N, C-alpha and C positions, 0 to 999 in steps of 0.2 A: 553541667552537661555539655559534652563535646558536640560540635556541629556535625550534622549528618553528612555522609559521603554522597557523591553523585549516584553511586549504585544503590544506596539505601533510598534515595529519593525516587529512583525509577521503580524499585521494588514496591514502595508505598503507593505509587501511582497505579501500578498493575493491580494491587489489592483493592484500592479505593474504587476503581472503575468497575470491579466485580461486585462490590458490596454496597455501594451507596445508591440511594434514589435521587435522580437528578434529571432535569430537562435543560438542554443547552441549544443555542443557535450559533452556527459558525459559518464563515465563508472561506473558500479556498481561492486564493488569488494567484493566477498565472498570467504574467505579463499584464495586459489590460482586461483580461477576462476574469469574471468572478462567478463562483458557483456557491449558492447558499444552501445550507443543510439545517435540518432540525434533528436533534439527537436526544433520545430518551432512554433511560435505564432504570431498572428497579427490581426489587424482590417481592414477589406476591405468591402467597401460598407455597412457599419453599421452591418456587421456580424463579430462575434468573431470566429476565425479559429485557430485550433491547430493540429499539426501533430507530433506524436511520433513514431519513427521507431527503431526497434531492428535490428542492422546491422549484427549480426552473424547468422550463420546457414541459414535456408531457408527464414528467414526474417519474421517479424511481423510488421504490420502497423496499427496504431490507429489514426483515424481522428475524430476531433470534429468540428462541425459547430453549434455554439450557444449551444442549449440544446439537441443535438443529437450526440452520439458517434458511429462510425462504426469501426468494427474490421475486418481486412483482415489477415486471418491466413492461413498458408500453408495447402493445401489439404482439406480446408473447404470452404464452401460458405460464403461470407461476410455477416455479420449481424449487425443490428443497435439497440441501446438501448437509451431510452429517459433519459438522464442524462447530467449534466453540468460539469462533471469531467471525465477524462480518468483514468481507473484503471491500472496505471503503477507503477513503483518502488518508486514514491514519494507519501506519504500518502495524500489522497484526501482532508482531513480536513484542510491541510495547506493552501489550496486555497479557502476555504469556511468559515465556522463559527468556528473560533478557540476557541470561548467562551465555546463550549461544553466540552473542555478538562479541564477546570479550576477546576472542582471538584476532579479530580484524578491526575492532574499534576501541577507542579509549573513552571512558566516562569521566567528564571534567565538570567540576562545580563552577558555575559562572556567577554573575552578579545578581543581586536582588533588584526588583523593579516593580512596576505596577501595570497590570494587563486587565482590560475590561473592568476597571475600577477596583480590582482586588490585588493584594500584595502577592508577588510572584517570585519564584526562585528559578533562575536559568540553569539548565543542565545541557551540556554539549556532548553529543555523541560524535566523536571525531575519528575519521578514517585514518588508519595507520599508513596509507599510501595515497598517491595522487590519482589513483584510478577510480575513486569513488567520491561522492560528495559527503560533506558533514551533515549532521541532522541535529538541530537545536530545538530544545523544548523549554517552555516556561510553565511551571507548575504552581498551582494555588498553594500558598504556604499553610493555609488552614485545613484544606480538604485533600491535598495532594493530587487533585484532578488537573487535567490538561487545560491550559488557557490559550496557548499559542504554540505553533511549531513551524519549522522552516527547513527546507533544503538549502544548504549554504556551500558556496564554492570555496576554494582554498585561499581566495583573496578576501573572504569575509562578506561577500555579496549575497544577499538573500534572494534566491532564485524563484522560490515558490513558497507561499505562506498559508498557513491555516490559522485563522484568528477567531476566537470566540467573541461574540458581541453580547451574549447574555448567558448566564448559568444560574439555575435555581436548585439548591440542594434541599430536599424535603424529608420529612419523617415517613410519609406514605408515598407509594409509587403513583405516577400520573394516571389519570383515568384512562387515557389511551392505551396504557400498558395492561390495565385490568381487562380491557376489551380484547386485547391480543390474546390473553391467556385463555379466552373462551373460543377462539377460532379453530377451525379444522384446517390442517395443512397437508400439502401433497406428501406422498411417501418419498423419503430421501433417495436421490439417484445413487446407483451403485458406485462405489469408489473405483477409480481407474488406477491401474498399475502405473508406476512411475515411467515405464517405457513400454511401448508396444512394438514388438518385432525388432529386427536388427536396424541399427542406425544406418541411414543412407549417406551420412555426411560426417566428416571429421572436423570438429571445431578445435583448432589448434591452440588457441589462447583465450583465457578468461582471467578476470581479476582474481586476486587471492580470496579464497573462501567461497567462491560460487560453485554450487553443485546442481546437477540435473534433477529437476523435480518431475518433469513430464516430457514425453516425446511422442508425437503422433503425426498423422497426415490428415489435413482437412482443407475445405474450400475457404478461400478468403472472400469476405462479403464484397469487397470493392470491385473484384473482377471475376469472381466465381472460378478462379484458377485453383488447381490443387497445389498445396505447398507442404513441405516438410516443416514441422513446428517443434521447437525445443524451448522449454521454460527452465530458466536457471534462477537461483536465489542465493544470497549470502545471509539470509535471515531478515535483513532490513529492506533490501531492494530486490525486486524481481526484474529479470531481463528476458525478453522474448526474442527468439531468432527464427526467421522464416526463410526458407530456401525454395525457389521456384524457377520455372523456365523464364527467360528474359522477358521483361515487360515490353509491350509493343511500342511504348513511347520512346524507348532507348534514351532515357534521361541520363545525364552524367552522374557519376557517383557523388554523393553529398549528403548533408544533414539538414533537417528541419528541427527547430527547438520550440518548445512552449513551456515556460516556467523551467522546471527541472527536467522535463521529459525530452529526450532526444530520439528522433527517428533517423537512422542512418541507412541509406540504400547504397549497396556496392554492386556495380555491374562487373561480373567476373567473366563476361563473354558468353560462355555456355549456360550460365545460370545467374540469377540475381539473389542477393542476400539482403534482408531487411532486419535491422536490430532496433528494438524499441525498449526503452527503460529510463529510469531516473538516474542517468549516469552521464559523465562528461562526454562531449563529442569525440575526443581523442580515444576514449575507451571503447565507445561504440564502433568507431572506425577500425580499431585494432581487432576487435572480435570479428567484425564482418569480413575483413581481409584475411583472417586466419582459416576461414571455412574452405575445406577442400573435399573432393571425393576420396573415400578411403582407397588406398592402393591395393 
């Protein structure tokens, strides 16, 4: 029997995550900060159930029942969205249509190893250009479930890691999932159009493969200022662009980074541009400096 390709491993993982009953604990490591999560998934009475809980701070709980996800956030009313994936620290595309990444990324079979006490196969999702990071995964060779993942720069440095500390695959779904199946949930919010109104700004450069998902205008929590907002994605990575009147502090243009996440602020004189995403600093800078008012 020939060895499976990297693409076959990824397809098997997407299937396994949808069909198996499991409970896992993992941490996301960014620089010196660690975020612990508990992740449960199962099938009960022909319903697919998933629960992802952030264990630090006031807590954040995300519940999926088939094609509806409900978010329970501290100090906010719970709300539901019609979608079949939770917007958590694992890129949603890994559990859906991995084919959409093939025009901008290569799938490479890596080495075998051991993660969380289980034999693992490394799969590398490698960007075809220098404008994006690579994304590496380590999959359980027995179950095809995810054991570890990392954003990796082109020097091979792991910038941000997700590491499972425990996983239990069972015949029956966890009791917490059975309880979820009996809950009442809010009615899903209406879906927003990809764009609302005409664009106020021209974004002159984006990395290959990025497309506009959403554009609107809303207030930023940090200063209650109105900003024009654009959300782009290449399927694996989302990038947010905010354009607003100049911030009072008049800080020089520059970047802040945490793990793989870059926040780049560009002072263009008459307006400020902020770019946020898991992308290299040079990429964020190029996007921010390309923003102009349409002629």
